[in-house]
C-alpha positions in Angstrom: -39.9 140.2 -11.2 -36.2 140.0 -10.4 -35.6 136.3 -9.4 -32.1 136.9 -8.1 -33.5 139.6 -5.8 -36.2 137.1 -4.5 -33.7 134.4 -4.0 -31.4 136.8 -2.1 -34.2 137.8 0.2 -35.1 134.1 0.8 -31.5 133.4 1.8 -31.5 136.5 4.1 -34.7 135.2 5.8 -33.2 131.7 6.4 -30.1 133.2 7.7 -32.1 135.2 10.2 -33.8 132.1 11.4 -30.4 130.3 11.9 -28.8 133.3 13.7 -31.9 133.7 16.1 -31.1 132.7 19.7 -32.5 129.3 20.6 -35.6 129.2 22.9 -36.8 126.4 25.0 -39.9 124.6 23.9 -43.0 124.8 26.0 -46.7 124.1 25.5 -47.3 128.1 25.6 -44.7 128.8 22.8 -45.3 128.5 19.1 -43.5 125.9 17.0 -40.4 127.6 15.6 -40.6 125.7 12.3 -44.3 126.7 11.8 -43.4 130.3 12.7 -40.7 130.3 10.1 -43.1 128.7 7.5 -45.5 131.6 8.3 -42.7 134.1 7.6 -41.8 132.5 4.4 -45.5 132.3 3.1 -46.1 136.0 4.1 -42.9 137.0 2.1 -44.0 134.9 -0.9 -47.5 136.4 -0.7 -46.2 140.0 -0.4 -44.1 139.4 -3.6 -47.1 138.2 -5.5 -49.3 141.0 -4.3 -46.7 143.6 -5.2 -46.6 142.3 -8.8 -50.3 142.5 -9.3 -50.8 146.2 -9.6 -48.2 146.9 -12.3 -49.3 143.9 -14.3 -52.9 145.0 -14.2 -51.9 148.5 -15.3 -49.9 147.1 -18.2 -53.0 144.9 -19.2 -55.1 148.0 -19.3 -52.6 149.7 -21.6 -52.4 146.7 -23.9 -56.2 146.6 -24.2 -56.2 150.3 -25.2 -53.3 149.8 -27.6 -55.1 146.8 -29.2 -58.1 148.9 -29.8 -56.4 151.9 -31.1 -54.3 149.9 -33.6 -57.4 148.0 -34.8 -59.2 151.3 -35.3 -56.1 152.7 -37.2 -56.3 149.5 -39.3 -52.8 148.6 -38.1 -53.8 145.0 -37.9 -50.3 143.6 -37.5 -49.8 145.9 -34.4 -53.3 145.0 -33.2 -52.5 141.3 -33.3 -49.2 141.8 -31.5 -51.0 143.8 -28.8 -53.7 141.1 -28.5 -51.0 138.3 -28.2 -49.3 140.2 -25.5 -52.6 140.9 -23.7 -53.5 137.2 -23.8 -50.1 136.1 -22.3 -50.5 138.7 -19.6 -54.0 137.5 -18.8 -52.7 133.9 -18.5 -50.0 135.2 -16.1 -52.5 137.1 -13.9 -54.7 134.0 -13.7 -51.6 132.0 -12.6 -50.7 134.5 -10.0 -54.3 134.7 -8.6 -54.2 130.9 -8.2 -50.8 131.1 -6.5 -52.1 133.8 -4.2 -55.1 131.7 -3.2 -52.9 128.8 -2.5 -50.5 130.9 -0.3 -53.4 132.3 1.7 -54.9 128.9 2.2 -51.5 127.5 3.5 -51.2 130.6 5.8 -54.7 130.1 7.3 -53.9 126.4 7.9 -50.8 127.1 9.8 -52.5 129.9 11.8 -55.2 127.4 12.8 -52.7 124.9 13.8 -51.0 127.3 16.1 -54.2 128.3 17.9 -54.7 127.1 21.5 -57.3 124.4 22.2 -59.4 127.1 23.8 -59.5 130.8 23.3 -61.0 132.6 26.3 -62.6 136.1 25.8 -61.7 138.1 28.9 -64.8 139.1 30.9 -63.1 142.4 31.9 -62.4 143.3 28.1 -66.2 143.2 27.1 -67.9 146.4 26.0 -71.2 146.3 27.8 -74.7 147.6 26.9 -77.4 147.1 29.5 -75.2 144.6 31.4 -72.9 145.1 34.3 -69.9 143.3 35.9 -70.3 141.9 39.4 -67.6 139.8 41.1 -66.0 138.6 37.9 -69.1 137.8 36.0 -71.6 139.5 33.7 -75.2 139.9 34.9 -78.2 142.3 34.7 -79.3 141.2 31.2 -82.7 142.6 32.1 -84.1 143.2 28.6 -83.8 142.1 24.9 -80.8 143.9 23.3 -78.6 143.9 26.5 -75.2 142.8 25.3 -71.5 142.2 25.8 -69.1 142.7 22.9 -65.5 141.6 22.4 -63.0 142.6 19.7 -61.4 139.4 18.4 -57.6 139.0 18.6 -56.7 138.5 14.9 -58.1 134.9 14.6 -57.8 133.1 11.3 -61.2 132.9 9.6 -63.1 129.6 10.1 -65.4 127.7 12.4 -65.3 128.0 16.2 -67.5 126.3 18.7 -68.9 128.9 21.2 -68.9 127.6 24.8 -70.6 129.5 27.7 -70.0 128.9 31.4 -72.9 130.5 33.3 -75.4 130.2 36.1 -79.2 130.6 35.7 -81.7 130.4 38.5 -85.3 129.2 38.0 -86.5 132.9 37.7 -83.8 133.7 35.1 -83.3 132.5 31.5 -84.5 133.2 28.0 -82.6 133.1 24.8 -79.6 134.8 23.2 -77.7 135.5 20.0 -73.9 135.2 19.4 -73.0 137.3 16.4 -69.8 138.1 14.4 -69.5 140.4 11.4 -71.8 138.3 9.1 -72.9 135.1 10.9 -74.7 134.3 14.0 -75.9 131.6 16.4 -79.1 131.4 18.5 -79.5 129.5 21.7 -81.8 129.0 24.7 -80.5 129.8 28.2 -81.8 127.0 30.6 -81.8 126.8 34.4 -78.8 125.4 36.0 -79.6 123.3 39.0 -76.1 122.1 40.1 -74.2 125.4 40.1 -72.2 126.8 37.0 -72.4 124.7 33.9 -70.9 124.8 30.4 -73.0 124.9 27.2 -71.7 124.5 23.7 -73.9 126.7 21.6 -72.6 125.3 18.3 -70.2 126.2 15.6 -70.0 129.9 14.4 -68.3 130.8 11.3 -66.0 133.8 11.8 -65.2 135.7 8.8 -63.4 138.8 10.3 -60.9 137.5 12.9 -60.1 141.1 14.0 -63.8 142.1 14.1 -66.4 142.0 16.9 -68.1 139.2 18.6 -71.3 140.1 20.4 -73.6 138.1 22.8 -77.0 139.7 23.0 -80.2 138.8 24.9 -83.1 138.0 22.5 -85.7 137.2 25.2 -85.6 137.5 29.0 -87.8 135.4 31.2 -88.1 137.8 34.1 -85.4 140.2 35.3 -82.1 138.6 34.2 -81.0 136.3 31.3 -78.1 134.7 33.2 -74.9 135.2 35.1 -72.1 134.8 32.6 -68.8 133.5 34.0 -66.8 132.8 30.8 -66.8 132.6 27.0 -64.6 130.2 25.2 -64.0 129.7 21.5 -62.8 126.3 20.4 -61.4 126.0 16.9 -63.5 123.5 15.0 -60.4 121.9 13.6 -59.0 121.1 17.1 
């Protein structure tokens, strides 16, 4: 890896940050320092990732070379290939640890930049056996009826799932909230004083760009609920 090239790229990135026009700070705007930290970490990660493929290829070549020299009884050459292979394996292990550390730091910064609540737009849901009515979702008439959203590149981690809904005495049942791998189950109880919020618990999200689906598991009579809003609250907030 050319260290001079890497250093030059770092200086270029820092220069871009200094030359960028200043923006007024507001609650809705990301922290410029954290954004710059994200850029630097992403650049570092790309350098490490780009170095892995050629090093792995070279390691495979050394393994074959060591074997062929040993079979040819060129033991001096086999030992040299073995020593090179061991040094390369050590370097790959170091890079793997560095990559994991960079990814962990990136995820931590992404999580810190998230808003306190992430609302899933009602009008963006893909509906099956459910319909929109005056800005809410209703008509969950049988098990399997669902609303599904595509998540907006959230960092993996735990998120509390909070529903705002109405449920009359003749409505109710139970539901499932599911992401790519994990799910939550909860009961939907009658709301006696108008709309209410319910925290369903913490859902581990593994694919921040994947689907999140709310499905009816059981339905008391004709409708599970009238869903007004779905919020995700990062568990670290």
